[in-house]
C-alpha positions, 0 to 999 in steps of 0.5 A, spaced: 746 199 233 754 197 231 755 196 224 761 191 224 762 192 217 764 199 217 771 200 217 773 207 219 779 211 216 782 218 218 783 221 211 784 228 214 788 231 219 789 239 222 793 241 227 795 247 231 799 247 236 806 250 240 810 249 233 805 253 229 799 252 224 799 246 220 800 239 220 806 239 216 810 244 221 807 239 227 810 233 224 816 236 221 818 238 228 817 232 232 821 228 227 826 233 227 826 233 235 824 240 236 821 243 242 815 248 241 816 249 249 818 256 251 818 261 256 811 263 258 810 270 255 803 273 256 803 278 261 798 275 265 802 269 266 808 273 269 810 272 276 807 265 277 811 259 279 811 255 273 815 259 267 815 254 261 809 253 256 807 252 249 803 258 247 801 259 240 805 265 237 802 265 229 795 263 230 791 269 226 783 267 226 782 271 221 785 267 216 779 262 217 774 267 219 771 274 218 774 278 224 767 280 227 765 272 227 772 271 231 771 276 236 764 272 238 768 266 239 773 264 245 780 262 243 778 254 244 773 255 239 777 259 234 782 254 234 777 248 233 774 251 227 781 253 224 784 246 225 777 243 222 778 247 216 785 244 215 783 237 216 778 238 211 783 241 206 788 235 207 782 230 206 780 234 199 773 235 202 770 241 199 763 239 199 759 236 205 752 234 206 750 238 212 745 232 214 749 227 213 756 230 217 757 229 224 761 233 228 764 232 235 769 236 239 771 235 246 775 239 251 778 240 258 777 247 260 773 250 254 772 257 254 776 258 261 781 263 258 775 268 256 771 266 263 777 268 267 778 274 264 771 277 264 770 275 271 776 278 274 775 284 269 768 285 272 770 284 279 768 291 281 761 291 278 759 284 276 753 287 273 757 289 267 758 282 265 758 282 258 753 278 253 758 273 250 760 271 257 756 264 256 758 263 248 765 264 250 765 260 256 761 254 254 764 247 253 760 246 247 761 252 243 767 249 239 763 244 236 757 249 235 762 254 232 764 248 227 757 246 225 755 254 224 762 255 220 760 249 215 753 249 216 753 242 218 746 240 221 747 232 222 749 230 229 753 235 233 756 233 240 761 236 245 764 233 251 769 234 257 773 229 259 779 232 262 786 230 259 782 224 256 777 228 252 781 228 245 781 221 245 774 220 247 772 225 242 775 221 236 772 215 239 765 218 239 766 220 232 768 213 230 762 210 233 758 215 230 760 212 223 760 205 226 752 206 227 751 209 221 749 216 223 753 220 219 757 219 212 763 223 214 765 226 222 769 231 224 772 229 230 777 232 235 779 236 241 781 243 242 783 247 249 786 254 250 787 254 257 793 258 259 790 263 264 793 265 270 788 262 275 789 255 272 796 255 271 797 257 278 792 252 281 795 246 277 802 249 280 799 249 287 797 242 286 804 239 284 802 237 277 806 243 273 813 243 273 816 249 276 823 248 274 827 254 271 832 251 267 832 252 259 824 251 257 825 246 252 829 241 257 823 241 262 818 237 259 821 230 260 816 224 260 819 217 263 825 220 265 828 219 272 829 227 273 822 229 271 818 234 275 811 235 272 808 237 266 808 243 262 802 247 260 800 248 252 794 250 248 792 247 241 787 243 237 787 237 233 781 235 228 780 229 224 776 227 218 773 220 219 769 217 213 768 209 212 774 206 209 770 204 203 768 211 201 775 214 202 778 209 197 772 210 192 774 217 192 781 216 191 782 219 198 789 219 202 788 214 208 793 215 214 790 209 217 784 205 220 781 206 227 781 199 229 778 200 236 777 204 242 775 204 249 773 208 255 773 207 262 775 210 269 779 209 275 774 211 280 779 212 284 781 220 286 779 226 283 786 228 280 791 222 282 791 216 277 790 209 280 797 208 282 798 200 279 795 203 273 789 198 273 784 202 270 789 204 264 791 197 263 783 195 263 782 200 257 788 198 253 786 191 253 779 193 251 781 197 246 786 192 243 780 186 243 776 191 240 781 192 234 782 184 234 790 186 235 794 182 240 799 186 244 805 183 242 803 185 235 803 193 237 807 197 232 808 203 237 805 206 243 804 213 243 804 214 251 800 219 255 806 221 258 805 227 262 812 228 266 809 227 273 811 222 277 805 219 279 802 219 271 808 216 268 809 210 273 802 208 273 802 208 265 808 204 265 806 199 270 799 198 265 803 198 259 808 193 262 802 188 264 799 189 257 805 187 253 808 182 258 814 179 255 814 184 249 815 190 253 822 191 250 820 190 243 814 195 243 817 202 242 814 208 246 814 215 244 812 221 249 810 227 244 808 231 250 816 232 251 816 236 245 809 239 245 807 240 252 801 238 255 795 241 251 790 239 256 783 236 253 786 236 246 792 232 248 789 225 246 787 228 239 794 230 239 796 223 240 792 220 235 795 225 230 802 222 232 800 215 231 796 216 225 802 220 222 807 215 224 803 209 221 802 213 215 810 215 214 813 209 217 817 214 222 817 214 230 818 221 232 823 221 238 821 223 246 825 229 248 829 230 254 830 222 256 836 222 259 836 218 265 831 212 265 827 211 271 827 204 273 820 204 275 818 206 267 822 200 264 819 202 257 822 202 250 822 209 249 825 212 242 829 217 244 835 221 240 833 221 233 827 219 230 826 211 228 824 209 221 821 203 219 814 200 218 809 202 224 803 197 222 799 199 228 799 204 234 796 204 241 794 212 243 793 213 251 790 218 254 788 219 261 785 225 265 783 227 272 777 224 275 781 217 273 778 218 265 781 213 261 781 213 253 785 209 248 785 209 241 788 203 236 790 205 229 792 200 224 795 201 217 791 200 211 797 199 206 
């Protein structure tokens, strides 16, 4: 049963991505217009058509867990545990009530990195497959490892929602609190899928950019010269709690989650429905759930992958939702600086929206040089835009037509 009286706040944010470890590094880089995309350096990724990506250079899991414990986790689990710790520190929550704490960590590819390594490494003798193959690979293991790390015994869920997974995870956390099933929820997403077969497959499918110029210029959502997305890795986790409880304990409140919606194009396994009808429907339902009129939207954090089909379909959906307000509602596309963190992308989008609302600043989209007539959006570019951001719509769309939208609102 939904409890409409429960207002849900974001009180802690933990981000680990191509810009490094920590939310401040992430936010400062976005506001300054600094890209985290570089030439792919991992030896296994050399010689592929796609040469740019968002690898994390400075992540040391032993700063968050024992070395032996870290070895038993896949990289996506390590990132989730570390990002959760950062979010809890940010929220000022040192003590959790185990049975009244919920966890929901979603992903796109799970432990495919370790899975591919094990399969390829044992191809000559599959009987020698290691005992950690399943614990590394299984998509539920990020959520499970966070629970084990913190001793949480409340509702722990995991899901796979392609590139909409992060927003779906935040939505699930929102509803756990609204249903009264937990007092605090740790919600978000993690993905670490920079593995050669996955990168090669996405390149061969025409989704990744194979441009060979300066890496920081390759990801260009909504630009006329866009050539595909740039793959990255990372995790973004949030502390969610009832707004009344957050205020009572003197917590910093980034924003309120005003409403969410989830749906599906039911159209194609990889391509979005070209008119954006599915995305439009979910945006409208999320706005209705939040009680927000489209014209009152302060910001749209676009999914904006930089593929021709995705950006055109999303633009069409946004245009119909906003109507006559289209030119007045600013849009930012964080993948231009972060790359596409796959299943974590929606969670990264929620982080951008929450920080923009809290700090009254919209980070610029990078590489927006030539507007595409098919994408007539009010893209913020060139420099960050200061000013009140009373609300933000966060879009996340994925393979299989998965669509998820989260609406955030200021409580100041």
